[in-house]
C-alpha positions, 0 to 999 in steps of 0.5 A: 501488481500480478495481474498487470504482469499477467497481461505481459505473459505467464507468472509464477507467484511464489508466496508465504501465506500471510496471516492465514489467508487465501490468494484472491479467486481472480488469482487462481482462476487466471490461467497465466498465473501459477500460484505456488505456496511456499511453507516457511521452516523453522530451526537450523535452516531458518537461522542459517538464512537469516544470518546470511541475510544479516551478514549481507547487510539486513537489520536483524528485524528484517533478516530474521524473517527470512525463509530459506525456502525463499531463497531456494525459489530464487536459486531455482529460477531460469537464467531467462526468468525475471524475478521480481522481490516483493519488499525489503524480507524478500530482498534480504533473502536474494541479496547474497545471491548473485541473482540479485544483480539481474533481480527486480526490486519492488518497493511498496514504499521507502522503507526509511521514510518512516523508520530510518535507522543507520542500519536500515539506511545502509541495507536500503542503499545496499539493495537499491545499488545491487538490484538491477532495477528498482521499482517505487510507487511514488516519484517522491520515493525516487527521489528519496532513492537517488538521494540515499543511493546515488543518481545513477539507479535504474528505477521505474514509476510503479504506482499502487492501483486497483482493478477499478473495473471490477469495483462496484461503482458507488450508488447513491449514498446512504446519507446516515452520517458515517466515515470509513477508515480503512487500513492495516493497523499494524502499520505505525502510521495507520495508527497514528492517523487513527489517534489524529482522527478520533482525538482531534478530528472527530470531536470537531465533526461532532460538535457540528453533527453529534450523531456522526459515526466512524467506522474502522476496518482493518486488522491489528487494532488492539485498542480502539477509540473508546467513544461509542460512535466509533465502531471498529470491525477489525479485518473483513473478508469483504469490503463492499459492505463497508464501503456501500455503508459509508457517506465518506471515506478518510486518510488521516495519515501524518507520516509515512511513504509510498502511495496509500492504496486505501486512498486509491481504492476509495477513489476507485470506488468513487466514494467522495475522500477527505485526506491529510495534506501529507497523504495528499502528497503521497498519491501521484495523481489527482488535484485536491478540491477536484477529485478528493479533499485535503486538509492541513490540519484537524480543524479544516479536516473536520470542516471538509468532512462535515462538508461531505457528510452534509451532502456538498461535493456530490459529483467529486466521487465520479471524478475520483473513479475517473481519474483512478480508471485513467492513472490508477487502474491495472490498465494504466499499470500495465502501460507504465511496465511497457515504458523504459525505466527512468533514468 
């Protein structure tokens, strides 16, 4: 998103450190992008910001994460600056301000699609109705937003994308029978997907290919599967080696909204991908059987994965990468931002 916005002009990114990481080197090197790190405070100011957000309608679990420094940044923005708030916590920070009326809410997904509560529904409805425009990652979420908050919303389809041209094209697969699952396991649908994969899918795969392995990459996995053929490596700084060591990539999501970035990246890297029917429905572009394989249940998922691990569907990865470059790349996102919002 930042890279696409920078194609239109200068971008100032005010960010809170998340997990101790530093911004990507390409963003730091881009002269059109100014990165402004915000150090969140504690104490009375933090409590006051949380109380204001809660009074404006944010559920307490979101309100308590609001930083007064984020509120200050939004207040300081020049009148002619477009303010884009990323996700529900930033929206909760800006919601009490008059500035929210002309700000953009960048929604990675419709929050109630995976954790619906009355307070969250009220909050998300208010955000969608209050902010000047909402950017949604899928047409499904746009329709859900209309059903939640009314049909007269100003929304824009803004898919999750990757810089396809910067990703190394897939070379010859290693032929080691290894499957890769990349995810943030602090997100409940990803933990649910791993359980489904490890308990229901992989035993069926192992009945056909007993030496097949599964590599799980991502933070937040406290109790990885116990089978020794499953290797959980946690967070890694560079995913290139993990993708290069895989014959297949899987996206075993059963629930959740938005468009799964893990699927977009796997397609962009030109690897064969096997997904659940739910994950396939979350991506706006691509055809099952042509760009990836989709399965409605564990037996069919296992059958599809076995076929990929045996070397079938050799051209599918290249077709997936070409599709991602056309529809799910930074260049594609620039074109979406150039167009008018949806009515």
